[in-house]
C-alpha positions as CSV (number, residue, x, y, z in Angstrom):
1,M,68.8,-19.8,-6.6
2,S,69.1,-20.5,-10.5
3,S,67.1,-17.7,-12.5
4,T,65.9,-20.8,-14.5
5,L,64.2,-22.6,-11.3
6,R,62.6,-19.1,-10.1
7,P,59.5,-19.1,-12.2
8,F,58.8,-22.8,-10.8
9,V,59.3,-22.3,-7.2
10,I,57.8,-19.5,-6.4
11,P,54.2,-21.3,-7.5
12,L,55.0,-23.4,-4.9
13,L,55.5,-21.5,-2.7
14,V,52.9,-19.3,-2.6
15,P,50.0,-21.7,-1.2
16,L,52.5,-22.7,1.6
17,L,52.5,-19.2,2.6
18,L,48.8,-18.6,2.3
19,A,48.1,-21.9,4.5
20,A,50.6,-20.5,6.8
21,A,49.0,-17.1,7.5
22,P,46.4,-16.6,10.2
23,P,42.9,-16.8,9.5
24,P,40.7,-13.8,9.5
25,P,39.3,-13.1,12.6
26,A,35.8,-13.8,13.9
27,P,32.9,-11.4,13.8
28,A,32.8,-9.6,17.3
29,V,30.2,-10.7,19.6
30,P,27.6,-8.2,19.9
31,R,27.8,-5.9,23.3
32,L,25.1,-3.5,24.6
33,E,27.1,-0.8,24.8
34,D,27.4,-1.2,20.8
35,E,26.2,1.9,18.8
36,L,24.1,0.6,15.9
37,P,23.1,2.2,12.8
38,D,19.4,3.8,13.2
39,T,19.5,6.9,10.8
40,F,19.7,6.8,7.3
41,S,19.0,9.6,4.6
42,G,19.2,10.0,1.0
43,V,17.7,6.8,0.2
44,E,16.0,6.4,-3.0
45,R,14.2,3.1,-2.9
46,V,12.8,1.5,0.3
47,V,10.5,-1.9,0.5
48,A,9.1,-2.8,3.6
49,V,8.2,-6.7,4.4
50,G,5.8,-7.7,7.3
51,D,6.1,-10.7,9.4
52,V,7.8,-14.2,7.9
53,H,6.7,-16.7,10.7
54,G,8.9,-19.5,9.0
55,D,8.0,-19.4,5.6
56,V,11.2,-18.4,3.4
57,D,9.2,-19.5,0.1
58,A,7.3,-16.7,1.0
59,L,9.4,-14.6,1.5
60,K,11.5,-15.0,-1.8
61,D,8.2,-14.8,-3.8
62,V,7.3,-11.1,-2.1
63,L,11.2,-9.9,-2.7
64,R,10.9,-11.3,-6.2
65,L,7.5,-9.6,-6.4
66,A,9.6,-6.1,-5.6
67,N,12.2,-6.8,-7.8
68,L,14.7,-7.1,-4.8
69,I,16.2,-10.8,-5.9
70,D,16.2,-12.8,-9.0
71,E,14.8,-16.5,-9.8
72,K,17.8,-17.3,-7.9
73,G,17.4,-15.6,-5.0
74,R,20.5,-13.1,-5.5
75,W,20.3,-9.5,-4.9
76,I,18.9,-7.4,-7.7
77,G,17.7,-4.5,-5.9
78,G,20.7,-2.6,-6.2
79,K,20.7,0.8,-3.9
80,A,17.4,0.0,-2.4
81,H,17.0,-0.6,1.2
82,L,14.9,-3.6,2.6
83,V,13.5,-3.2,5.5
84,Q,12.0,-6.9,7.2
85,T,9.9,-5.4,10.0
86,G,10.7,-8.4,12.6
87,D,9.1,-11.9,13.3
88,I,11.0,-14.0,10.9
89,P,10.8,-17.2,13.3
90,D,7.8,-19.5,14.8
91,R,5.2,-20.8,13.7
92,G,6.1,-21.8,10.5
93,E,9.3,-25.0,10.0
94,R,11.9,-23.0,7.7
95,T,12.7,-20.3,9.9
96,R,16.7,-21.1,9.5
97,E,16.4,-21.1,5.8
98,A,14.9,-17.5,6.3
99,F,17.3,-16.2,8.6
100,E,19.9,-18.1,6.1
101,L,18.6,-16.2,3.2
102,L,18.6,-12.5,4.8
103,M,22.1,-13.1,6.2
104,R,23.4,-13.3,2.8
105,L,21.3,-11.0,1.2
106,E,22.7,-8.2,3.8
107,G,26.3,-9.0,2.4
108,E,24.9,-8.7,-1.2
109,A,23.1,-5.6,-0.7
110,L,26.0,-3.6,0.9
111,A,28.3,-4.7,-2.0
112,A,25.4,-3.5,-4.3
113,G,24.9,0.1,-2.4
114,G,22.1,-0.9,-0.9
115,R,21.0,-2.2,2.2
116,I,19.0,-4.9,4.5
117,H,17.9,-4.2,7.7
118,A,16.2,-7.5,9.7
119,L,14.7,-5.5,12.7
120,L,13.8,-6.9,15.6
121,G,10.5,-8.4,16.5
122,N,8.9,-10.3,20.1
123,H,9.0,-13.4,18.2
124,E,12.8,-12.9,17.9
125,V,13.2,-11.8,21.6
126,L,11.0,-14.8,22.4
127,N,13.6,-17.0,20.9
128,M,16.7,-15.6,22.4
129,L,15.2,-15.6,25.8
130,G,14.5,-19.2,25.8
131,D,10.3,-19.2,25.1
132,L,9.5,-21.5,23.0
133,R,5.6,-21.4,23.4
134,Y,5.5,-20.8,19.4
135,V,8.3,-23.1,17.9
136,A,6.8,-25.5,15.5
137,P,8.2,-29.2,16.1
138,G,9.4,-28.7,12.7
139,E,11.0,-25.8,13.1
140,L,12.9,-26.8,16.9
141,A,13.8,-29.8,15.6
142,S,16.0,-28.3,12.0
143,F,18.5,-26.4,15.0
144,A,19.5,-30.0,16.4
145,D,23.1,-29.6,14.7
146,Q,23.5,-26.4,16.5
147,S,25.0,-28.2,19.6
148,P,27.4,-31.1,20.2
149,E,25.5,-31.8,22.9
150,P,22.4,-34.5,22.2
151,D,19.3,-33.5,23.3
152,A,18.3,-35.3,27.4
153,S,15.7,-38.3,26.4
154,G,12.2,-37.0,26.7
155,T,13.0,-33.9,25.7
156,P,12.1,-32.2,21.9
157,R,14.4,-32.7,19.3
158,G,16.3,-29.7,18.4
159,L,16.1,-28.4,22.0
160,N,19.8,-28.2,22.9
161,G,20.8,-26.7,19.0
162,H,17.6,-24.2,19.5
163,R,19.1,-22.6,22.9
164,A,22.8,-22.7,21.4
165,A,21.6,-21.0,18.0
166,Y,20.0,-18.3,19.9
167,G,22.3,-17.7,22.5
168,P,24.7,-14.8,22.6
169,Q,27.4,-16.4,20.9
170,G,25.4,-18.7,18.3
171,R,24.8,-18.4,15.0
172,Y,21.8,-16.8,14.7
173,G,21.6,-15.0,18.5
174,R,24.8,-13.6,17.8
175,W,23.3,-11.7,14.2
176,L,20.4,-10.8,15.9
177,R,21.9,-9.2,18.8
178,G,23.6,-7.1,16.5
179,H,20.1,-5.5,14.8
180,A,18.0,-2.3,15.9
181,A,14.2,-2.6,16.8
182,V,13.6,0.5,14.9
183,V,15.2,3.0,12.6
184,R,14.5,5.9,10.7
185,I,14.8,6.2,7.0
186,N,14.4,9.3,5.3
187,D,11.2,10.4,6.9
188,T,9.8,7.0,8.3
189,L,10.3,5.1,11.3
190,F,10.1,1.1,10.6
191,V,9.5,-0.9,13.8
192,H,7.8,-4.2,14.4
193,G,4.8,-3.3,17.0
194,G,5.0,1.0,17.5
195,V,6.6,3.3,19.2
196,A,4.8,4.4,22.3
197,P,4.8,7.6,23.7
198,V,5.8,6.4,27.3
199,V,8.9,4.7,26.0
200,P,12.1,6.1,28.0
201,A,14.3,7.4,25.4
202,K,14.4,10.8,23.4
203,T,16.4,9.0,20.3
204,L,16.6,6.0,18.3
205,A,20.0,4.8,20.0
206,E,18.4,5.0,23.6
207,L,15.0,3.8,22.3
208,N,17.6,0.5,20.8
209,H,19.6,0.2,24.0
210,W,16.8,-0.1,25.8
211,V,15.2,-2.7,23.8
212,R,18.6,-4.6,24.2
213,Q,19.1,-4.3,27.7
214,D,16.7,-7.7,27.6
215,L,19.0,-9.6,25.4
216,F,22.2,-9.3,27.4
217,P,22.3,-10.8,31.0
218,G,22.9,-8.6,34.0
219,N,21.0,-5.5,32.9
220,P,17.6,-3.9,34.2
221,P,14.7,-4.9,33.1
222,G,14.4,-3.3,29.0
223,G,11.8,-2.8,26.3
224,G,12.2,-6.1,24.7
225,K,9.8,-7.6,27.0
226,D,7.8,-4.8,28.1
227,A,4.2,-4.3,26.9
228,Q,4.6,-1.2,26.1
229,G,8.1,-1.3,24.3
230,P,8.2,-1.1,20.4
231,L,8.0,-4.9,19.9
232,W,5.1,-5.7,21.6
233,F,2.7,-2.0,21.3
234,R,-0.7,-2.2,19.4
235,G,-1.8,1.1,20.1
236,Y,-1.8,2.6,16.9
237,A,-3.1,-0.6,15.0
238,L,-6.1,-1.1,17.6
239,G,-6.4,2.0,19.2
240,Q,-8.9,4.6,19.2
241,E,-8.6,7.0,16.4
242,E,-8.6,10.5,18.6
243,A,-6.4,9.1,21.2
244,A,-3.8,7.1,19.5
245,G,-3.7,9.8,16.7
246,R,-2.6,12.0,19.1
247,S,0.2,9.8,20.6
248,L,1.6,8.9,17.0
249,D,2.0,13.0,16.3
250,T,3.8,13.1,19.6
251,V,6.3,10.3,18.7
252,L,6.5,11.1,15.2
253,Q,7.4,14.4,16.3
254,R,10.0,13.5,19.2
255,F,11.8,11.3,16.2
256,G,11.5,13.4,13.4
257,A,9.7,11.6,11.0
258,K,6.8,12.0,8.7
259,R,4.6,8.0,9.2
260,M,5.4,5.2,11.0
261,V,5.5,1.6,9.1
262,M,4.1,-1.5,11.4
263,G,4.1,-5.2,11.5
264,H,2.9,-7.2,14.6
265,T,-0.7,-7.0,13.6
266,T,-2.3,-9.2,10.8
267,D,-5.0,-7.7,8.8
268,R,-6.8,-10.9,7.6
269,D,-7.8,-9.4,4.3
270,G,-4.5,-9.9,3.2
271,K,-4.2,-5.8,2.3
272,I,-1.5,-3.5,3.7
273,R,-3.6,-0.7,5.8
274,T,-3.2,3.3,6.6
275,R,-4.8,5.3,9.3
276,F,-4.2,8.8,10.8
277,G,-3.9,10.5,7.4
278,G,-1.4,8.2,6.2
279,K,1.0,8.5,8.9
280,A,0.7,5.0,10.2
281,V,1.1,2.1,8.1
282,F,0.8,-1.4,8.9
283,I,2.0,-4.3,6.7
284,D,1.5,-7.4,8.1
285,T,-0.6,-8.8,5.6
286,G,-0.4,-12.4,6.3
287,L,2.6,-13.3,4.6
288,S,3.4,-16.7,5.7
289,T,0.9,-19.9,4.3
290,G,-0.4,-20.3,8.2
291,Y,-1.9,-16.8,7.8
292,G,-3.3,-17.0,4.3
293,R,0.2,-16.7,2.2
294,H,-0.9,-13.1,1.2
295,L,2.3,-11.4,-0.7
296,A,2.5,-7.5,-0.1
297,A,5.5,-5.2,0.4
298,L,5.2,-1.6,1.0
299,E,7.6,0.8,-1.6
300,I,8.5,4.2,-0.5
301,R,10.1,6.2,-3.4
302,G,10.3,9.6,-4.2
303,G,7.6,10.4,-2.0
304,R,5.0,8.0,-2.8
305,V,4.1,5.4,-0.6
306,T,2.6,2.3,-2.9
307,A,1.1,-1.3,-2.0
308,L,2.6,-3.8,-4.0
309,Y,0.7,-6.9,-4.6
310,A,0.8,-10.0,-7.0
311,D,-2.3,-8.4,-9.1
312,G,-1.0,-4.8,-9.1
313,R,0.2,-1.4,-7.4
314,V,-2.1,0.5,-4.8
315,E,-0.7,3.9,-4.4
316,L,-1.1,4.7,-1.0
317,G,0.0,8.5,-0.4
318,A,-3.0,10.3,-0.6
319,P,-4.7,11.0,2.9
320,E,-7.8,8.5,4.1
321,A,-10.9,9.2,2.6
322,V,-13.4,10.5,5.4
323,P,-15.9,7.7,6.8
324,S,-19.5,8.0,5.5
325,P,-22.2,8.8,8.3
326,G,-22.7,5.5,10.6
327,T,-20.0,3.4,8.8
328,P,-17.9,2.3,11.5
329,Q,-14.1,2.4,12.4
330,R,-11.6,-0.6,13.3
331,A,-10.6,0.7,16.3
332,S,-10.9,-2.3,17.8
333,P,-10.5,-5.7,16.4
334,A,-13.1,-7.4,14.6
335,P,-14.9,-10.6,16.6
336,N,-13.5,-12.9,14.2
337,D,-10.2,-11.7,14.5
338,K,-6.9,-13.6,16.5
339,I,-4.8,-11.6,18.0
340,S,-2.0,-13.3,19.7
341,P,1.9,-12.4,20.4
């Protein structure tokens, strides 16, 4: 080949060679046997956000409040870890957008040295198992493009697409099945409902395996549907002070943590709540519009535990004040509280 032609031929060959190259392999389908990362140490800043329930705008607003994303929704949190404690879907119509936001931010945070932990909640499991009791009509319809099969006459729009999307090989089902139910970051456990002392696990790996048994066919019943499992348990939010406190101490000691951060049980005043001298922290403040749109995030940094609100910051690190004589403790739901899955 003439040396005068070579500079012109090579640029033409490169696109052809690239086109002939095999495509990158698809991500592996998660298996029950997969070991999921569950313990992280040396993290300088952790931010936790509670139940989203299909309200992607509220999710974006609270992430901006915590200085984790910019106005365009891009990660600016650096090496921070964001924990979303589950219940992204149901009750709101923009669940898919919330999923897509967190899926994108996972990569952006990792590239910056940070991390996203989208934990499993009971509503993720309900959807993966085909329980549609809490799926809003518009939310269901938004999944219509996820299946080539049209919905049968007389069935809701999006039914087939929802089933495909949440299946083991579906876009969102595959993603969710690769996530943990419980993680420990530094000295704090993060979970959707709460880790009861009766869970059949001595390690976080065993605990996450037990939960995920329900998400893969052919396994004995696991902790994803169990009423005492970590996605459903409300004992620390609603249980009697003395007994629940003893149980919490037992669990924290078992898993080597100082506190447990939980969503799942909504506090209608829109504030992050603590119990047991700050060893239990409840962050489901009703973020979504359907629950009042109370923007709140928890920040743990340098040993300090802080609630972040639109109108300022509140330190939560000090033990709870001792109630005055005659002051009732909120050990059970108030009459006007609505406790539902």
